[in-house]
C-alpha positions as a Python dict, from the first residue, in 0.01 Angstrom:
ca = {
    (1, 'X'): (0, 0, 0),
    (2, 'X'): (333, -133, 109),
    (3, 'X'): (671, 34, 84),
    (4, 'X'): (824, -39, -256),
    (5, 'X'): (484, -29, -431),
    (6, 'X'): (441, 172, -747),
    (7, 'X'): (115, 364, -725),
    (8, 'X'): (-84, 609, -933),
    (9, 'X'): (-153, 938, -757),
    (10, 'X'): (-191, 1309, -837),
    (11, 'X'): (159, 1461, -832),
    (12, 'X'): (241, 1833, -835),
    (13, 'X'): (364, 1968, -1170),
    (14, 'X'): (593, 2264, -1241),
    (15, 'X'): (295, 2482, -1338),
    (16, 'X'): (124, 2425, -1002),
    (17, 'X'): (-133, 2176, -1128),
    (18, 'X'): (-151, 1809, -1034),
    (19, 'X'): (-139, 1521, -1280),
    (20, 'X'): (-200, 1151, -1221),
    (21, 'X'): (148, 998, -1231),
    (22, 'X'): (323, 681, -1119),
    (23, 'X'): (518, 716, -796),
    (24, 'X'): (727, 486, -580),
    (25, 'X'): (626, 449, -213),
    (26, 'X'): (945, 510, -16),
    (27, 'X'): (804, 514, 339),
    (28, 'X'): (482, 517, 534),
    (29, 'X'): (502, 819, 766),
    (30, 'X'): (372, 827, 1124),
    (31, 'X'): (132, 899, 1276),
    (32, 'X'): (-129, 921, 997),
    (33, 'X'): (24, 666, 758),
    (34, 'X'): (68, 921, 477),
    (35, 'X'): (305, 800, 206),
    (36, 'X'): (641, 956, 121),
    (37, 'X'): (673, 897, -253),
    (38, 'X'): (903, 991, -536),
    (39, 'X'): (782, 1053, -887),
    (40, 'X'): (854, 829, -1183),
    (41, 'X'): (907, 974, -1530),
    (42, 'X'): (984, 854, -1881),
    (43, 'X'): (1209, 1160, -1928),
    (44, 'X'): (1536, 968, -1889),
    (45, 'X'): (1742, 1274, -1989),
    (46, 'X'): (1649, 1431, -1651),
    (47, 'X'): (1847, 1166, -1463),
    (48, 'X'): (2072, 1302, -1188),
    (49, 'X'): (2367, 1060, -1198),
    (50, 'X'): (2440, 894, -866),
    (51, 'X'): (2103, 1002, -725),
    (52, 'X'): (1810, 907, -949),
    (53, 'X'): (1776, 556, -1090),
    (54, 'X'): (1675, 435, -1436),
    (55, 'X'): (1450, 131, -1439),
    (56, 'X'): (1504, -54, -1766),
    (57, 'X'): (1294, -320, -1932),
    (58, 'X'): (1605, -543, -1901),
    (59, 'X'): (1594, -522, -1518),
    (60, 'X'): (1470, -830, -1331),
    (61, 'X'): (1209, -629, -1139),
    (62, 'X'): (1076, -439, -1443),
    (63, 'X'): (784, -673, -1525),
    (64, 'X'): (643, -673, -1168),
    (65, 'X'): (678, -292, -1154),
    (66, 'X'): (378, -241, -1381),
    (67, 'X'): (565, 25, -1580),
    (68, 'X'): (518, 24, -1956),
    (69, 'X'): (860, 152, -2070),
    (70, 'X'): (1204, 245, -1939),
    (71, 'X'): (1149, 495, -1660),
    (72, 'X'): (1336, 725, -1425),
    (73, 'X'): (1282, 699, -1050),
    (74, 'X'): (1336, 1061, -943),
    (75, 'X'): (1452, 1085, -581),
    (76, 'X'): (1449, 1464, -612),
    (77, 'X'): (1075, 1465, -693),
    (78, 'X'): (932, 1392, -348),
    (79, 'X'): (576, 1432, -220),
    (80, 'X'): (379, 1334, 87),
    (81, 'X'): (55, 1170, -27),
    (82, 'X'): (-244, 1096, 194),
    (83, 'X'): (-363, 738, 138),
    (84, 'X'): (-704, 864, 24),
    (85, 'X'): (-536, 1026, -280),
    (86, 'X'): (-387, 701, -405),
    (87, 'X'): (-573, 587, -717),
    (88, 'X'): (-430, 236, -705),
    (89, 'X'): (-116, 25, -720),
    (90, 'X'): (28, -94, -1050),
    (91, 'X'): (320, -300, -920),
    (92, 'X'): (633, -288, -707),
    (93, 'X'): (1011, -277, -720),
    (94, 'X'): (1218, -545, -550),
    (95, 'X'): (1343, -499, -194),
    (96, 'X'): (1703, -452, -310),
    (97, 'X'): (1618, -155, -534),
    (98, 'X'): (1388, -5, -268),
    (99, 'X'): (1662, -30, -3),
    (100, 'X'): (1924, 117, -235),
    (101, 'X'): (1701, 416, -311),
    (102, 'X'): (1630, 476, 59),
    (103, 'X'): (2001, 461, 141),
    (104, 'X'): (2083, 703, -141),
    (105, 'X'): (1816, 949, -28),
    (106, 'X'): (1920, 924, 339),
    (107, 'X'): (2286, 980, 250),
    (108, 'X'): (2200, 1293, 55),
    (109, 'X'): (1996, 1430, 346),
    (110, 'X'): (2275, 1389, 602),
    (111, 'X'): (2564, 1492, 377),
    (112, 'X'): (2742, 1793, 528),
    (113, 'X'): (2674, 2126, 359),
    (114, 'X'): (3045, 2158, 278),
    (115, 'X'): (3024, 1844, 64),
    (116, 'X'): (2735, 1988, -139),
    (117, 'X'): (2918, 2316, -192),
    (118, 'X'): (3220, 2132, -332),
    (119, 'X'): (2990, 1958, -583),
    (120, 'X'): (2835, 2288, -685),
    (121, 'X'): (2497, 2231, -519),
    (122, 'X'): (2294, 2481, -317),
}
């Protein structure tokens, strides 16, 4: 699995169960090579503007993604997945989208607390 791949893996659900879902590999984490992933959903109405990203069938990297319909890449739905739990890869996003998502996630992690409070976040 390379970074930018879209994989199928059990992802935690709100009710505490796990369901096989597509996820985007953001980073391979040292030292055990576990995968930091974010979930992908068809629930476009859950999009957090300026954070999540909608992947549309009109996008140039949609066909190689392996997704079947317009989908939401949810940066707020993170999980660390051991490689042995990956069921397989279905495709990949292009390097530009992958880099943009990493930059967006990194920026949100280093944003000062005062900035989040002004936006109304926790």
